[in-house]
Each structure stands twice: as structure tokens, then as C-alpha cells.
N, CA, C and O atoms as a MOPAC input file, in Angstrom:
PM7 MOZYME 1SCF
protein

 N      0.84400 1    -1.17900 1     0.00000 1
 C      0.00000 1     0.00000 1     0.00000 1
 C      0.88800 1     1.24000 1     0.00000 1
 O      1.86200 1     1.30700 1     0.75000 1
 N      0.55900 1     2.20800 1    -0.82800 1
 C      1.31700 1     3.44200 1    -0.95000 1
 C      0.62400 1     4.52000 1    -0.13700 1
 O     -0.58800 1     4.70300 1    -0.25300 1
 N      1.38400 1     5.24000 1     0.68800 1
 C      0.81600 1     6.32000 1     1.49200 1
 C      0.43600 1     7.48000 1     0.57900 1
 O      1.12000 1     7.76300 1    -0.40400 1
 N     -0.66300 1     8.14500 1     0.91900 1
 C     -1.10300 1     9.29500 1     0.12700 1
 C     -0.17600 1    10.47700 1     0.37800 1
 O      0.31600 1    10.67400 1     1.48900 1
 N      0.04900 1    11.24600 1    -0.65700 1
 C      0.77700 1    12.49400 1    -0.50100 1
 C     -0.17900 1    13.53000 1     0.07800 1
 O     -1.33300 1    13.61700 1    -0.34200 1
 N      0.29700 1    14.31300 1     1.03900 1
 C     -0.55200 1    15.33900 1     1.63000 1
 C     -0.74700 1    16.45100 1     0.60300 1
 O      0.21800 1    17.02200 1     0.09500 1
 N     -1.99000 1    16.74300 1     0.31300 1
 C     -2.34500 1    17.75400 1    -0.66800 1
 C     -2.25000 1    19.13500 1    -0.03100 1
 O     -2.62900 1    19.30800 1     1.12700 1
 N     -1.74400 1    20.12300 1    -0.77600 1
 C     -1.63800 1    21.47700 1    -0.22500 1
 C     -2.97400 1    22.04800 1     0.25300 1
 O     -2.98500 1    22.95300 1     1.08800 1
 N     -4.09900 1    21.54100 1    -0.25600 1
 C     -5.39300 1    22.06500 1     0.16400 1
 C     -5.64300 1    21.79100 1     1.64600 1
 O     -6.47100 1    22.45700 1     2.26700 1
 N     -4.93600 1    20.81800 1     2.21600 1
 C     -5.07800 1    20.56900 1     3.65600 1
 C     -4.73800 1    21.81200 1     4.46900 1
 O     -5.23400 1    21.98900 1     5.58200 1
 N     -3.89600 1    22.66500 1     3.91200 1
 C     -3.58200 1    23.91700 1     4.60700 1
 C     -4.83900 1    24.76600 1     4.77300 1
 O     -5.02700 1    25.39300 1     5.81500 1
 N     -5.70400 1    24.79300 1     3.75000 1
 C     -6.96000 1    25.54000 1     3.86200 1
 C     -7.84000 1    24.95100 1     4.95400 1
 O     -8.44000 1    25.68600 1     5.73800 1
 N     -7.91800 1    23.63000 1     5.00600 1
 C     -8.74100 1    22.98000 1     6.02400 1
 C     -8.14800 1    23.22500 1     7.40900 1
 O     -8.87100 1    23.55500 1     8.34900 1
 N     -6.82800 1    23.06100 1     7.53100 1
 C     -6.16500 1    23.30100 1     8.81700 1
 C     -6.35200 1    24.73100 1     9.28000 1
 O     -6.60000 1    24.97800 1    10.46000 1
 N     -6.23300 1    25.68000 1     8.35500 1
 C     -6.40300 1    27.09500 1     8.70800 1
 C     -7.81600 1    27.34500 1     9.22300 1
 O     -8.00100 1    28.03900 1    10.22200 1
 N     -8.79900 1    26.78800 1     8.55200 1
 C    -10.18900 1    26.93300 1     8.98500 1
 C    -10.37400 1    26.37400 1    10.40100 1
 O    -10.98100 1    27.02500 1    11.25200 1
 N     -9.85500 1    25.18200 1    10.64800 1
 C    -10.00200 1    24.56500 1    11.96600 1
 C     -9.22500 1    25.33400 1    13.03000 1
 O     -9.68900 1    25.45200 1    14.16500 1
 N     -8.05400 1    25.85700 1    12.68200 1
 C     -7.28000 1    26.65200 1    13.63500 1
 C     -8.01800 1    27.92600 1    14.02300 1
 O     -7.97300 1    28.34300 1    15.18000 1
 N     -8.69800 1    28.54700 1    13.06100 1
 C     -9.48500 1    29.74300 1    13.36900 1
 C    -10.60600 1    29.42100 1    14.35000 1
 O    -10.93600 1    30.23600 1    15.21200 1
 N    -11.18900 1    28.23800 1    14.21900 1
 C    -12.31100 1    27.85100 1    15.06900 1
 C    -11.87700 1    27.27800 1    16.41600 1
 O    -12.52500 1    27.52800 1    17.43300 1
 N    -10.78400 1    26.51100 1    16.43200 1
 C    -10.43200 1    25.76200 1    17.63600 1
 C     -9.02200 1    25.97500 1    18.15500 1
 O     -8.73000 1    25.59300 1    19.28800 1
 N     -8.14600 1    26.56600 1    17.37200 1
 C     -6.77300 1    26.75900 1    17.82900 1
 C     -5.82000 1    25.72100 1    17.26800 1
 O     -5.21800 1    25.94300 1    16.21800 1
 N     -5.67400 1    24.60300 1    17.93800 1
 C     -4.67000 1    23.61700 1    17.57100 1
 C     -5.26000 1    22.50200 1    16.70100 1
 O     -6.31500 1    21.95300 1    17.01800 1
 N     -4.57600 1    22.17800 1    15.61400 1
 C     -5.01200 1    21.13000 1    14.69400 1
 C     -3.86800 1    20.13000 1    14.52100 1
 O     -2.71300 1    20.52100 1    14.35100 1
 N     -4.19500 1    18.85000 1    14.56700 1
 C     -3.19400 1    17.80200 1    14.34700 1
 C     -3.56000 1    17.00100 1    13.11000 1
 O     -4.71700 1    16.62200 1    12.92500 1
 N     -2.56700 1    16.74500 1    12.26400 1
 C     -2.76800 1    15.85300 1    11.12400 1
 C     -2.47000 1    14.44200 1    11.60300 1
 O     -1.38600 1    14.17300 1    12.12100 1
 N     -3.41500 1    13.55500 1    11.43500 1
 C     -3.25700 1    12.16000 1    11.83900 1
 C     -2.87500 1    11.33200 1    10.61600 1
 O     -2.84700 1    11.84700 1     9.49800 1
 N     -2.58500 1    10.07000 1    10.82400 1
 C     -2.28000 1     9.17600 1     9.70400 1
 C     -3.52500 1     8.99200 1     8.84900 1
 O     -4.62500 1     8.86600 1     9.38600 1
 N     -3.37200 1     8.97300 1     7.52300 1
 C     -4.52700 1     8.73600 1     6.64900 1
 C     -5.16900 1     7.38700 1     6.95600 1
 O     -4.49300 1     6.44400 1     7.36900 1
 N     -6.47800 1     7.30800 1     6.74900 1
 C     -7.22300 1     6.06200 1     6.90900 1
 C     -7.84000 1     5.72200 1     5.56000 1
 O     -8.85100 1     6.30400 1     5.16700 1
 N     -7.23600 1     4.79000 1     4.86200 1
 C     -7.71300 1     4.42700 1     3.53300 1
 C     -7.62500 1     5.62500 1     2.60600 1
 O     -6.54300 1     6.18000 1     2.41200 1
 N     -8.74700 1     6.02800 1     2.03300 1
 C     -8.79500 1     7.16800 1     1.11800 1
 C     -9.10700 1     8.48300 1     1.82600 1
 O     -9.41200 1     9.48000 1     1.17100 1
 N     -9.03500 1     8.49500 1     3.15400 1
 C     -9.38300 1     9.69200 1     3.92100 1
 C     -8.16200 1    10.32100 1     4.57800 1
 O     -7.31700 1     9.62900 1     5.14400 1
 N     -8.08700 1    11.63900 1     4.49300 1
 C     -7.16500 1    12.41100 1     5.31300 1
 C     -7.87000 1    12.60600 1     6.64800 1
 O     -9.09100 1    12.75400 1     6.68900 1
 N     -7.10900 1    12.60800 1     7.74000 1
 C     -7.70300 1    12.73100 1     9.06600 1
 C     -7.02000 1    13.87300 1     9.81000 1
 O     -5.79400 1    13.91400 1     9.92300 1
 N     -7.83700 1    14.80400 1    10.31700 1
 C     -7.34100 1    15.89600 1    11.14800 1
 C     -8.07400 1    15.83200 1    12.47900 1
 O     -9.23200 1    15.41800 1    12.53000 1
 N     -7.41300 1    16.23700 1    13.54900 1
 C     -8.07900 1    16.22400 1    14.84200 1
 C     -7.91100 1    17.56600 1    15.54100 1
 O     -6.93100 1    18.28300 1    15.33800 1
 N     -8.90100 1    17.87900 1    16.37000 1
 C     -8.91100 1    19.09400 1    17.17800 1
 C     -9.44500 1    18.72000 1    18.55600 1
 O    -10.08200 1    17.68000 1    18.72700 1
 N     -9.17600 1    19.57700 1    19.53100 1
 C     -9.73400 1    19.40200 1    20.87100 1
 C    -10.86900 1    20.40600 1    21.01900 1
 O    -10.67000 1    21.61300 1    20.87400 1
 N    -12.07800 1    19.88700 1    21.31300 1
 C    -13.27000 1    20.71500 1    21.46900 1
 C    -13.82800 1    20.45200 1    22.85300 1
 O    -14.22100 1    19.32600 1    23.16100 1
 N    -13.86800 1    21.48400 1    23.69600 1
 C    -14.39100 1    21.35000 1    25.06200 1
 C    -13.76100 1    20.15900 1    25.78200 1
 O    -14.44600 1    19.41100 1    26.48000 1
 N    -12.46400 1    19.99300 1    25.60800 1
 C    -11.73400 1    18.92800 1    26.27600 1
 C    -11.82900 1    17.56700 1    25.61200 1
 O    -11.21300 1    16.61600 1    26.09400 1
 N    -12.57100 1    17.43900 1    24.53200 1
 C    -12.71000 1    16.16000 1    23.84100 1
 C    -12.05800 1    16.22800 1    22.46500 1
 O    -12.13700 1    17.24500 1    21.77700 1
 N    -11.41400 1    15.13000 1    22.07300 1
 C    -10.79700 1    15.05200 1    20.75500 1
 C    -11.87600 1    14.75400 1    19.72600 1
 O    -12.66100 1    13.81800 1    19.87900 1
 N    -11.90100 1    15.57000 1    18.67200 1
 C    -12.82400 1    15.36700 1    17.55400 1
 C    -11.99200 1    15.16100 1    16.29600 1
 O    -10.90800 1    15.72800 1    16.15600 1
 N    -12.50300 1    14.35200 1    15.39200 1
 C    -11.78400 1    14.11700 1    14.13900 1
 C    -12.63200 1    14.55300 1    12.95600 1
 O    -13.85900 1    14.45300 1    12.96300 1
 N    -11.94100 1    15.03300 1    11.95700 1
 C    -12.54500 1    15.38300 1    10.67900 1
 C    -11.86500 1    14.50700 1     9.63900 1
 O    -10.65400 1    14.60300 1     9.44000 1
 N    -12.63100 1    13.65900 1     8.97900 1
 C    -12.10800 1    12.81900 1     7.90700 1
 C    -12.59000 1    13.39800 1     6.58900 1
 O    -13.78000 1    13.65300 1     6.40700 1
 N    -11.65300 1    13.60300 1     5.67200 1
 C    -11.97700 1    14.19200 1     4.37700 1
 C    -11.49100 1    13.25700 1     3.28400 1
 O    -10.30200 1    12.94600 1     3.20300 1
 N    -12.41100 1    12.81200 1     2.44700 1
 C    -12.05000 1    11.90400 1     1.35500 1
 C    -11.12500 1    12.62200 1     0.38000 1
 O    -11.31800 1    13.79800 1     0.07100 1
 N    -10.12800 1    11.90400 1    -0.09400 1
 C     -9.13400 1    12.53100 1    -0.97700 1
 C     -9.74700 1    13.06200 1    -2.26300 1
 O     -9.20500 1    13.99400 1    -2.85700 1
 N    -10.85800 1    12.49600 1    -2.70700 1
 C    -11.48900 1    12.97100 1    -3.93800 1
 C    -12.08700 1    14.36100 1    -3.78700 1
 O    -12.37700 1    15.01700 1    -4.78800 1
 N    -12.27800 1    14.82200 1    -2.55900 1
 C    -12.76400 1    16.18800 1    -2.36000 1
 C    -11.80500 1    17.18600 1    -2.99200 1
 O    -12.21500 1    18.27100 1    -3.40500 1
 N    -10.53100 1    16.82400 1    -3.06900 1
 C     -9.54400 1    17.76900 1    -3.56300 1
 C     -9.66700 1    18.03600 1    -5.05000 1
 O     -9.02200 1    18.94700 1    -5.56900 1
 N    -10.47500 1    17.26400 1    -5.73800 1
 C    -10.79700 1    17.58100 1    -7.12800 1
 C    -11.50600 1    18.92600 1    -7.17300 1
 O    -11.42900 1    19.65300 1    -8.16400 1
 N    -12.19800 1    19.24600 1    -6.08400 1
 C    -12.97400 1    20.48000 1    -5.97700 1
 C    -12.25000 1    21.49200 1    -5.10000 1
 O    -12.89300 1    22.23700 1    -4.36000 1
 N    -10.93000 1    21.53100 1    -5.17200 1
 C    -10.12200 1    22.34600 1    -4.27700 1
 C    -10.54700 1    23.80700 1    -4.21800 1
 O    -10.42400 1    24.44400 1    -3.17200 1
 N    -11.04300 1    24.34100 1    -5.32000 1
 C    -11.40600 1    25.75200 1    -5.32800 1
 C    -12.63700 1    26.04300 1    -4.46200 1
 O    -12.87700 1    27.19900 1    -4.11300 1
 N    -13.41100 1    25.02700 1    -4.11400 1
 C    -14.61100 1    25.26200 1    -3.30500 1
 C    -14.43400 1    24.88900 1    -1.84000 1
 O    -15.34800 1    25.10700 1    -1.04500 1
 N    -13.27500 1    24.32600 1    -1.45500 1
 C    -13.10800 1    23.81500 1    -0.09700 1
 C    -13.29700 1    24.87500 1     0.98500 1
 O    -14.08400 1    24.63700 1     1.90200 1
 N    -12.62700 1    26.03300 1     0.94100 1
 C    -12.81900 1    26.99600 1     2.03400 1
 C    -14.28700 1    27.42100 1     2.19900 1
 O    -14.79100 1    27.48400 1     3.32000 1
 N    -14.96200 1    27.70700 1     1.09900 1
 C    -16.37000 1    28.08200 1     1.17500 1
 C    -17.23600 1    26.93300 1     1.66700 1
 O    -18.17100 1    27.15000 1     2.43800 1
 N    -16.94300 1    25.73100 1     1.23800 1
 C    -17.69200 1    24.54900 1     1.67100 1
 C    -17.61800 1    24.37800 1     3.18700 1
 O    -18.62700 1    24.11900 1     3.84300 1
 N    -16.40100 1    24.52700 1     3.73900 1
 C    -16.22300 1    24.37000 1     5.18200 1
 C    -17.05000 1    25.38500 1     5.95000 1
 O    -17.70900 1    25.04500 1     6.93200 1
 N    -17.01300 1    26.63000 1     5.50300 1
 C    -17.76000 1    27.68800 1     6.19600 1
 C    -19.26500 1    27.55000 1     5.96900 1
 O    -20.03700 1    27.63800 1     6.92300 1
 N    -19.68900 1    27.33700 1     4.73900 1
 C    -21.11900 1    27.26700 1     4.42100 1
 C    -21.81300 1    26.10000 1     5.09500 1
 O    -23.00600 1    26.17500 1     5.39100 1
 N    -21.08300 1    25.02000 1     5.34200 1
 C    -21.66600 1    23.84800 1     5.98900 1
 C    -21.32300 1    23.77500 1     7.47100 1
 O    -21.56900 1    22.75800 1     8.12000 1
 N    -20.75300 1    24.85500 1     8.00900 1
 C    -20.44200 1    24.97800 1     9.43500 1
 C    -19.78600 1    23.71900 1     9.99500 1
 O    -20.25600 1    23.13800 1    10.97300 1
 N    -18.68800 1    23.31000 1     9.35300 1
 C    -17.98300 1    22.10900 1     9.79200 1
 C    -17.48500 1    22.29000 1    11.22900 1
 O    -17.47400 1    21.32700 1    11.99500 1
 N    -17.07700 1    23.49400 1    11.60700 1
 C    -16.64200 1    23.73300 1    12.99000 1
 C    -17.79400 1    23.46700 1    13.95900 1
 O    -17.59700 1    22.83300 1    14.99500 1
 N    -18.98400 1    23.94100 1    13.63200 1
 C    -20.14900 1    23.69200 1    14.47400 1
 C    -20.48200 1    22.21400 1    14.55900 1
 O    -20.87100 1    21.71600 1    15.61500 1
 N    -20.32800 1    21.51200 1    13.44100 1
 C    -20.57600 1    20.07500 1    13.44400 1
 C    -19.56900 1    19.33700 1    14.32700 1
 O    -19.92500 1    18.38400 1    15.02000 1
 N    -18.29900 1    19.78700 1    14.29800 1
 C    -17.27800 1    19.16300 1    15.12900 1
 C    -17.54400 1    19.38900 1    16.61100 1
 O    -17.15000 1    18.56800 1    17.43900 1
 N    -18.20000 1    20.48100 1    16.95600 1
 C    -18.54200 1    20.71800 1    18.35900 1
 C    -19.51300 1    19.65400 1    18.86200 1
 O    -19.55300 1    19.37200 1    20.06000 1
 N    -20.28800 1    19.06700 1    17.97000 1
 C    -21.27600 1    18.05300 1    18.35400 1
 C    -20.74700 1    16.62200 1    18.21200 1
 O    -21.30200 1    15.70100 1    18.81200 1
 N    -19.67600 1    16.42300 1    17.42100 1
 C    -19.13500 1    15.07300 1    17.23600 1
 C    -18.17200 1    15.02300 1    16.06700 1
 O    -17.87300 1    16.04900 1    15.45600 1
 N    -17.68800 1    13.83400 1    15.75700 1
 C    -16.76600 1    13.65200 1    14.64500 1
 C    -17.50000 1    13.89100 1    13.32400 1
 O    -18.71500 1    13.71700 1    13.22900 1
 N    -16.73000 1    14.29300 1    12.31100 1
 C    -17.31400 1    14.60600 1    11.00300 1
 C    -16.54400 1    13.85400 1     9.92500 1
 O    -15.32200 1    13.72600 1    10.00200 1
 N    -17.24800 1    13.36600 1     8.94000 1
 C    -16.62400 1    12.73700 1     7.78400 1
 C    -17.20400 1    13.37800 1     6.53000 1
 O    -18.42100 1    13.47300 1     6.37500 1
 N    -16.32900 1    13.81400 1     5.64400 1
 C    -16.75400 1    14.39600 1     4.38000 1
 C    -16.37900 1    13.42300 1     3.28200 1
 O    -15.20300 1    13.27600 1     2.95000 1
 N    -17.36600 1    12.76300 1     2.72100 1
 C    -17.10400 1    11.77200 1     1.67800 1
 C    -17.20500 1    12.39800 1     0.28300 1
 O    -16.47800 1    12.01600 1    -0.63400 1
 N    -18.10700 1    13.35400 1     0.13900 1
 C    -18.21700 1    14.07200 1    -1.13700 1
 C    -18.79200 1    15.44300 1    -0.84100 1
 O    -19.57600 1    15.59500 1     0.09600 1
 N    -18.41800 1    16.43700 1    -1.62000 1
 C    -18.92200 1    17.77900 1    -1.35600 1
 C    -20.39500 1    17.89900 1    -1.71700 1
 O    -20.88000 1    17.28800 1    -2.66800 1
 N    -21.07400 1    18.69100 1    -0.94100 1
 C    -22.46800 1    19.02000 1    -1.24000 1
 C    -22.47000 1    20.25600 1    -2.11200 1
 O    -21.41600 1    20.83800 1    -2.36500 1
 N    -23.61900 1    20.65700 1    -2.56600 1
 C    -23.68800 1    21.90900 1    -3.34500 1
 C    -23.35700 1    23.05400 1    -2.41900 1
 O    -23.87500 1    23.12200 1    -1.30400 1
 N    -22.48700 1    23.96900 1    -2.87200 1
 C    -22.11800 1    25.11900 1    -2.05800 1
 C    -22.76200 1    26.36200 1    -2.59500 1
 O    -22.57100 1    27.44500 1    -2.04200 1

């Protein structure tokens, strides 16, 4: 199995999460998903983003904000398998 190369768009996702929560950690990829973690109210939350999302790299920052991914992480872990309409 070949490890995925970290896509530069992860910087946009990390920046968004840092604005909302402060510290962001990149975890080991899980299959076709990139995994980032944050601490929310003392609990570790994970955001899994399917690598195919990066085909839509130009919409990622707006997608994160429009779908309130930070708010979703406050309630639990989040997985993004495919982008919704933004």
C-alpha cells in the first residue's frame, strides 16, 4: 500500500479549523481519507476528508464555512465523503 501524498489544500482545512479551535493535528490517513483532529471542550474530535474532495479544491474553504464544519465538530466527529452543493 502506498501512502497518500498530503495535498496542499489541507492547509486551507487546517487554517479553517485553527481559526475555530486553535490547535489542529494531522493524523495518519485512513484508507482514502485524510484525518485531522482538534480538541473541542476537552474532547478530541476528528474530521475525515475523502481525498477525492480535492478535485474540488477551489470550493473547499467556502464549503467548510457554508456547511459549518466547525459547528458540526462541536457536536461530534465529522466525515466528508463528497462535497455538497455550495
